[in-house]
N, C-alpha and C positions, 0 to 999 in steps of 0.2 A: 216446578212454579214456585214461586219466589212468596208465599204467604198472601190471606185472601180478604179482602174491604170491603164489607158491607154497606148500601147506602142508604142513607137517611133515614127514606123512608122504606128501605124493608122489600122494594121491589131487585135491586139490579147488584149484582157480586164480582168485584172487580181481582182481574190476579194478572201478575208478571209473567211473562214464562220464558224461562230460557232454554237457546238451541243451540251451541258451537260446533261446532264441527273441524277437526283437523286434513291438515294440505301435504301433500306431500310434494317438493319441487326436486328436478337434482339436472350440475350443471357437469359438463366434460370437464376430464379433467385440465385440458388441451385449452381449454374455452374460456376459462375463468375469469381475464382478461378483460376480452371482449366479449364474450359470449353470452348472453339472458339462462337464465334461470327457465330449466324447462315443468308447467305444473301434470304430474301426470291425477287424472279423476279419477276419484275414489266414488263411484259410484252411488254405494251402500253406508261410506264410511268408510275410512282408513283407521287400522287396526294393525299393520306391522310392517316392516322389509328385512326384506336377510337378505345375502349376496352369495350365492350358487359357486362353485369351482372352478365353474365356467367362468366367473363374470357376470353373470343371468340376475336380473331382478326382479324378484317375488317380491307382493304385496297382498297383505292379509287386505280386500274391499268390504270390508262386512262379514258374512260366512265362509265367501270368494276366495280359492287362493290364484291369483292371475301372476302367470308370465309374461315382463313383460320383456319386446323388439328391442335388437342390438338399436334400433331407429328409434326409440321410445314411444314409437307411437302403437305398432302392431301387442296386442295384449292375446292369450293363450291362456283358459280355463282351465289347471291342471285339476282343484279338487272341491269339491262343497264340503264345508264345516261347519254349523252357525253357531258360532259362540266365539268363534279359534282367534288371537290375539297372537300379541309374546312372541315372532318367529323365530330361530336358532338357525345356524345351515352351519350342519355338521364337515365340513367340507370336503375330505378323503374322501367317508363313506358314499356323501352322495344322498344324504336325509334331510331333511328342513322338522327340528323340534317345534310342538309349539303347544299353545295352554288354551284348551278349551272344554264346554261341559259334557258329563263322567252320562257319554248316552242319554238318557232319559231325565236323570236327574239335573234338572241346569243351575238348579244350586251347588254345583261341587264341581270345581273347575279343575280336571287334571293336567299331565303332559300327555302327548303323544305325538308318533313322527309315522311318516309320510317319505316315498322318494325323494329324488327330484324329476320325478314326472310328474306325481301326486298320486303313485300308486302304495297297496298295500299299506293300508294305514291302519295305526297298530294304539293302541291305549298302553303310558306305560309308567301311572299311577292312577290311584286312585284317590288322593285325598280330594280338601274340601275346601283348599286355594291354593295352588304349586301353579308358583311360574316366575319370572324373570331365569327364565333358563340360557343358558352357555352350554354349548359343545368345546369339550376337550377336541385337540385339532390332530392326535396321531393316538389321545387315548381311549377305548373304549369305552367312558363317561359321563356322565352331563350334569353339570352344577344347578341347583333353584334354590328357592325360597318355597318354606313351608310359612305361608300366611299361616295359615290355625298355629300351629306349632309354634312361631316367630323364632325359628332354623334356616341357616342354608345346611343343604341336604346335597347329598353327591348320590349317583344311582348309576347302574349300567344300559350303554346304549339297547339293552335289552328288556330293562324292565324287573320291577319288583322290587324285594322290600332295601331301604336307602344303602349303599354300601359303606354311607361314613356320613355321619352327624355335626356341626360345627356349633356348639357351645356359646363362644363369643365372637360371633358377628353377625353385629347390628341391624336392623334393618339398612338393606338395603335400599337404594333411588336405579340399579343399573349394576347390569352382571359383566366380566371381559373376562375371559379365558387368556396367556400371554402365550404365544405362538410352541414354546420348546413346553406348553400345558405345566412347568413349575411355578406359577406364579398365577391367582383372579385378586384380580382388582372393583372394588365396589363401590360406592357414591352413594356417601350415605349423611344424615343427618343429624349431627354431634348435640343432644339435649343439654348438654353445659350452658354452649352459649349458640344457642342453630345455626349455626352452620356446616355450611355444608364440604366435608371432608370428601376427600381419596382416602382409602385401603388395601392393603397388598397382604396376602394369605397364602402358608403353604394348603396348596389341597390335598397333600402328602401324610404330613405331622400337624394339620388347622394350626398352626404358630399363625396369629399376626403379624408382620412383615413389619410393618408401618403402616401409620395414619397421619395423612398432610395435608395439607390445606392446598387449595389451590391457588394460580398465582395469581389472579382476581379473586380474590373474597367472596362467595358467595352465601349471602345472607339466603333461609329456611321463611 
């Protein structure tokens, strides 16, 4: 709601309510020129997506994890986890990692994992706000952002205490790991000029390899 206004006679209060929802559209690569993008409806609100190793699309629809069939029409419920968002597929291990409230305490957001069929649900962290997880492709670890500590961290795919904390990484807007697991890419807002820049760092040494501008500069 965007503020309140009281009428002169004191009998009426007015307010403006703002409500927005994200939409997901998919287009097949071979149909980019001639085909139309198909909307994948999210009944409870789109909260993220990832691709499995088999090339199947999984979306978070509210608290439901939905597997989208190859024809883009069939939907299969894999799991329900209220408040889930920010999905990442650990492709070679048939695992999906996501952020969700920590059990009964809805004010704490931790990392969770499940298998590609929606089973073997397991909590990995017990932080206050852990998100933006990205799975290594061949190595058994996950990179994520601990919002409370304002640090990028690395943990085992089995969970537990962080294996590594990266002190010099600024707040990211997104995280991705290279196919050989040797570099982590992140987008961040440079406070000096408020430009969105792309950064690369080595997840083993923690050394920042470079910060670079996008070809078409983006301002926050």
